[in-house]
C-alpha positions in Angstrom: 13.6 23.0 175.0 15.9 21.2 172.6 14.0 18.0 172.9 11.0 19.1 170.7 12.3 22.1 168.6 13.1 20.0 165.6 9.6 18.3 165.4 7.2 19.6 162.8 3.3 19.3 163.4 1.0 19.8 160.4 -2.7 20.2 161.5 -5.7 20.3 159.3 -7.7 21.8 162.3 -10.7 23.9 163.4 -13.0 24.6 166.4 -11.4 23.6 169.8 -10.6 19.9 170.2 -7.6 19.9 167.9 -6.4 23.4 168.1 -6.0 23.0 172.0 -4.0 19.8 171.4 -1.6 21.8 169.0 -1.5 24.7 171.4 0.0 22.2 173.9 2.5 20.9 171.4 3.3 24.5 170.6 4.2 25.1 174.3 6.7 22.2 174.2 8.4 24.0 171.4 7.3 21.9 168.4 6.9 23.8 165.1 3.1 23.8 164.6 1.5 24.7 161.2 -2.3 24.9 160.9 -4.1 24.3 157.6 -7.4 26.0 156.9 -9.6 26.0 153.8 -8.9 29.2 151.8 -12.5 30.3 151.7 -14.1 29.1 154.8 -11.2 28.7 157.3 -11.7 27.9 160.9 -15.3 29.1 162.0 -13.8 29.9 165.5 -11.9 32.9 163.8 -15.3 34.7 163.7 -16.5 33.9 167.2 -16.2 36.5 170.0 -15.5 40.3 169.9 -13.6 41.6 167.0 -10.9 42.9 169.2 -8.3 43.7 166.6 -10.8 45.4 164.2 -10.0 43.0 161.4 -11.6 39.9 159.8 -10.9 36.4 161.1 -9.0 37.4 164.2 -11.8 37.5 166.8 -11.2 37.0 170.5 -12.4 33.4 170.8 -9.8 32.4 168.2 -7.0 34.0 169.9 -7.3 32.0 173.1 -5.6 28.6 172.0 -3.8 29.4 168.7 -0.8 31.3 169.9 2.7 29.8 168.9 1.5 28.4 165.5 1.8 29.3 161.9 -1.0 29.2 159.4 -1.5 28.1 155.8 -4.6 28.1 153.6 -5.0 25.1 151.2 -7.9 23.6 149.4 -7.5 19.9 149.7 -10.5 19.1 147.6 -8.5 20.3 144.6 -5.9 17.8 143.1 -3.3 20.4 142.8 -4.0 21.3 146.4 -3.4 17.7 147.4 -0.3 17.7 145.5 1.0 20.7 147.5 -0.2 19.1 150.7 1.9 15.9 149.9 5.0 18.3 149.1 4.5 19.7 152.6 4.6 16.2 154.2 7.8 15.3 152.4 9.8 18.6 152.1 8.9 19.8 155.6 9.8 16.2 157.0 6.4 16.3 159.0 6.6 14.3 162.1 3.0 14.4 163.3 -0.1 15.1 161.0 -3.3 15.6 162.8 -6.9 16.3 161.7 -10.4 16.6 163.0 -12.1 16.0 159.6 -14.8 13.5 159.3 -13.5 10.0 158.5 -15.4 10.1 155.1 -13.1 12.9 154.1 -9.7 11.2 154.7 -9.2 9.5 151.4 -11.1 12.2 149.4 -8.7 14.8 150.6 -5.6 12.7 150.5 -5.0 12.9 154.2 -5.5 9.2 155.1 -2.9 7.3 157.0 -1.9 5.0 154.2 -1.3 7.8 151.8 0.8 9.9 154.2 2.7 6.8 155.4 3.7 6.2 151.9 5.3 9.8 151.9 6.8 9.6 155.3 7.1 6.0 156.6 7.5 7.0 160.3 4.8 9.7 160.4 2.6 9.8 163.4 -1.0 10.2 162.2 -3.8 11.4 164.5 -7.4 11.6 163.6 -9.7 13.1 166.2 -13.4 12.3 165.7 -16.7 12.5 167.6 -17.5 8.7 167.8 -14.6 6.9 166.1 -13.3 6.3 162.8 -16.3 4.3 161.6 -18.7 7.0 162.3 -19.3 10.3 160.4 -21.6 11.7 163.1 -20.7 15.4 163.8 -20.0 16.2 167.4 -20.0 19.4 169.3 -18.8 19.5 173.0 -22.3 19.9 174.5 -23.6 16.9 172.5 -20.7 14.8 173.9 -21.5 16.2 177.5 -25.1 15.2 176.9 -24.5 11.7 175.5 -21.5 11.0 177.6 -23.2 11.5 181.0 -21.5 14.7 182.2 -24.7 16.7 182.1 -26.6 14.0 184.1 -23.9 14.5 186.7 -23.9 18.4 186.8 -26.4 20.7 188.3 -28.9 20.7 191.4 -30.5 17.4 192.3 -34.0 18.8 191.7 -32.9 21.0 188.6 -32.2 20.5 185.0 -29.1 19.0 183.7 -26.3 21.4 183.1 -23.2 21.6 180.9 -19.8 21.7 182.6 -18.4 25.2 182.8 -15.5 24.3 180.6 -15.6 22.2 177.4 -14.2 19.0 179.0 -14.9 16.7 176.0 -13.0 19.0 173.8 -10.1 19.8 176.1 -10.1 16.4 177.7 -9.9 14.7 174.3 -6.9 16.9 173.6 -5.3 15.9 176.8 -5.8 12.2 176.1 -4.5 12.8 172.5 -1.5 14.5 173.9 -0.6 11.5 175.8 -1.0 9.1 172.8 1.2 11.4 170.7 4.0 11.3 173.2 3.6 7.6 173.4 3.8 7.5 169.7 7.0 9.6 169.7 8.6 7.2 172.2 7.6 4.2 170.1 9.1 5.8 167.1 12.2 6.6 168.9 12.4 3.1 170.2 11.5 1.1 167.0 11.7 3.8 164.1 8.0 3.0 163.4 5.2 5.6 163.0 1.7 5.3 164.4 -1.9 5.7 163.3 -3.8 7.0 166.2 -7.7 7.2 166.2 -8.9 9.4 169.1 -12.9 9.5 169.8 -14.2 12.3 171.8 -17.0 10.2 173.0 -14.6 7.5 174.5 -12.5 10.3 175.9 -15.6 11.7 177.6 -17.0 8.5 179.1 -13.5 7.5 180.4 -13.9 10.2 183.1 -16.9 8.6 184.6 -14.7 6.2 186.7 -16.9 6.0 189.9 -20.2 6.5 188.3 -19.8 3.6 185.9 -18.3 1.1 188.4 -20.8 1.9 191.1 -23.8 1.7 188.7 -22.8 -1.3 186.6 -21.4 -3.3 189.5 -23.5 -2.5 192.4 -26.7 -1.0 191.0 -26.3 2.4 192.6 -28.0 5.4 191.2 -25.6 8.2 190.3 -26.9 11.6 189.3 -26.3 15.3 189.9 -26.1 16.5 193.4 -25.4 20.2 193.3 -22.5 21.3 195.3 -22.6 18.4 197.7 -20.4 15.2 197.4 -21.8 11.7 197.0 -19.7 10.1 199.6 -18.4 12.8 202.0 -20.0 15.5 204.3 -19.8 18.4 204.9 -18.6 19.0 201.5 -20.4 22.1 199.8 -20.7 25.8 199.2 -21.5 27.8 202.3 -22.6 31.3 202.6 -20.5 33.9 204.5 -21.2 37.5 205.5 -19.5 38.7 202.3 -19.6 36.0 199.8 -19.1 32.1 199.8 -16.7 29.6 200.6 -16.2 25.9 199.6 -15.5 23.7 202.5 -14.3 20.0 202.1 -14.4 17.9 205.2 -12.7 14.5 203.9 -12.6 12.5 207.1 -13.8 12.0 210.6 -10.5 13.6 212.1 -11.2 16.7 210.2 -14.7 17.0 211.3 -13.5 16.5 214.9 -11.1 19.5 214.4 -13.9 21.6 213.0 -16.4 21.0 215.8 -13.9 21.6 218.5 -13.8 25.3 217.3 -16.3 27.5 219.4 -18.3 28.6 216.6 -19.3 25.0 215.4 -19.6 23.4 219.0 -23.3 23.0 218.6 -22.7 20.4 215.8 -20.4 18.2 218.0 -23.0 15.4 218.4 -22.6 11.6 218.5 -24.8 11.3 215.4 -22.3 13.3 213.4 -19.1 11.7 214.7 -18.9 9.2 211.6 -19.1 10.3 208.0 -22.0 8.0 207.5 -24.0 9.9 210.0 -23.3 13.1 208.4 -24.1 11.8 204.9 -27.5 10.5 206.3 -28.4 13.9 207.4 -26.7 16.0 204.9 -29.5 18.4 204.2 -30.1 19.3 207.8 -26.3 19.4 208.5 -25.7 21.8 205.7 -28.5 24.0 206.7 -27.0 24.2 210.3 -23.5 24.8 209.1 -24.7 27.6 206.7 -26.6 29.4 209.5 -23.3 29.6 211.2 -20.9 30.5 208.5 -23.2 33.4 207.3 -22.2 35.3 210.4 -18.5 35.4 209.5 -16.6 36.7 206.7 -15.0 34.5 204.0 -11.5 35.6 205.2 -12.3 34.7 208.8 -13.5 31.2 207.8 -10.6 30.7 205.5 -8.2 31.5 208.3 -9.9 29.3 210.8 -10.1 26.2 208.6 -6.6 26.6 207.3 -5.2 26.8 210.8 -6.9 23.4 211.5 -6.0 22.0 208.2 -9.3 21.6 206.7 -9.4 22.3 202.9 -11.3 25.4 202.2 -11.6 28.1 199.4 -13.1 31.3 198.5 -15.2 30.9 195.3 -13.0 33.0 193.1 -14.0 34.9 190.1 -12.1 34.6 186.8 -10.2 37.9 187.5 -9.5 36.7 191.1 -8.0 33.5 189.7 -5.9 35.5 187.2 -4.6 37.7 190.1 -3.8 34.5 192.3 -0.2 34.6 193.0 0.3 30.9 192.1 -1.4 31.8 188.7 -0.1 35.1 188.0 3.6 33.9 187.7 2.7 31.2 185.2 0.5 33.1 182.8 1.6 33.3 179.1 1.6 36.2 176.9 1.7 36.9 173.1 2.4 40.2 171.3 0.9 41.1 168.0 3.6 42.7 165.9 1.1 44.4 163.8 -1.3 46.1 166.2 1.0 46.1 169.2 -1.7 44.3 171.2 -0.7 42.0 173.9 -2.8 39.1 175.0 -2.7 37.1 178.1 -3.0 33.3 177.8 -3.9 30.5 180.3 -1.1 28.9 182.0 0.2 25.4 180.9 -0.7 22.5 183.0 3.0 22.1 183.7 5.7 24.7 182.8 7.7 23.5 180.0 11.6 24.3 179.2 10.5 26.0 176.2 8.2 28.3 177.9 10.7 28.9 180.6 13.4 29.8 178.1 11.0 32.1 176.1 10.0 33.8 179.4 6.5 32.4 178.9 6.0 34.2 175.6 4.6 32.6 172.4 4.1 34.1 169.0 0.7 35.9 168.4 -2.0 33.7 167.0 -1.6 33.6 163.1 -3.6 35.5 160.8 -5.4 33.6 157.9 -2.9 32.3 155.5 -0.3 34.4 157.3 2.6 32.0 156.4 1.6 31.1 152.9 4.6 33.0 151.3 7.0 31.8 153.9 6.3 28.0 153.7 5.1 27.7 150.0 7.6 30.3 148.7 10.8 29.6 150.7 10.3 26.0 151.8 8.6 24.6 148.7 10.1 27.1 146.2 6.9 28.5 144.6 7.7 31.9 142.9 5.4 34.9 143.7 3.8 34.6 140.4 3.0 30.8 140.9 1.5 31.7 144.5 -0.6 34.5 143.0 -2.0 32.0 140.4 -2.6 29.5 143.1 -4.6 32.1 145.0 -6.5 33.2 141.8 -7.5 29.5 141.3 -8.7 29.3 145.0 -6.1 26.6 145.9 -4.4 28.7 148.6 
């Protein structure tokens, strides 16, 4: 908890890719301040149900913005840039991050060289769709399409599908998280800051480890295959009498244990003893397994496969995942001091000391410009009259 509490993050952010990163940094206990345009703001504020019955606090925005503060500032205005540069200096900003297009960096006064002149050891992060030399806009599904994820997702005879969660957005955030931590280590060791350019496209393609090697090196065709596995069998979804289970037989020993059970003895054939034989007849084998599993409940099958150490799981709905004992004890919460509404947030990938000390509670996602008075007034010394004038001019 003590390790990160004195670090300040200033983030010119919107959408998902950068807000998810700063959400992760807030979970470490860093002081995260997001900046939004005073007129347009973050478009995600208007997405989803209006659960609080007020503007710019819709449900979609609430999911990844807890634990942060919020300022409004027009960086296209010279006075706005002056205020921004004062924030960098006076708040002693450790990390600045943005997902603006590169063509806007110098125009808005947020480029690395400018900020380095104000804070020599600053860690600067620019998240883009296709790198710092490209101003091409990028949304998560576009990255999934161009980066090959959609080609690998869906039924073999069906249309390409998007992945169920925005992996280019959130995967880029996780890669950026690692780079920020490396930069903090470098600064601690050398006293030097860093300029980090993180492209969503590079992040997305980096997940294609097996498809790229096998395609480029050995000419193998890798495409979507539904619920089956390219190299292991049986691995798929199977119908039960009351739902579905996912079964994953990862080696020949597990297969032998499976067919030693009475219900599967009809599949104990020499042709299926080795994984290669099972893969070679995957369609018929899966049909045969399905004709057996549909006669048993999911619970019966899970008990059976668990007893012989073969990985299996019920296909859980989101409410069931939330109620899972391993998840329930790690969920985060945030309480709105205005409406009294409490929201439940996804657990972190790893429980942090900060979250443990706060009993897994974060401050409620900030309202639009909620901390203008606190930061501009108390931190930078602007009077109420000066702040009112700045707001009248559209600068904050």
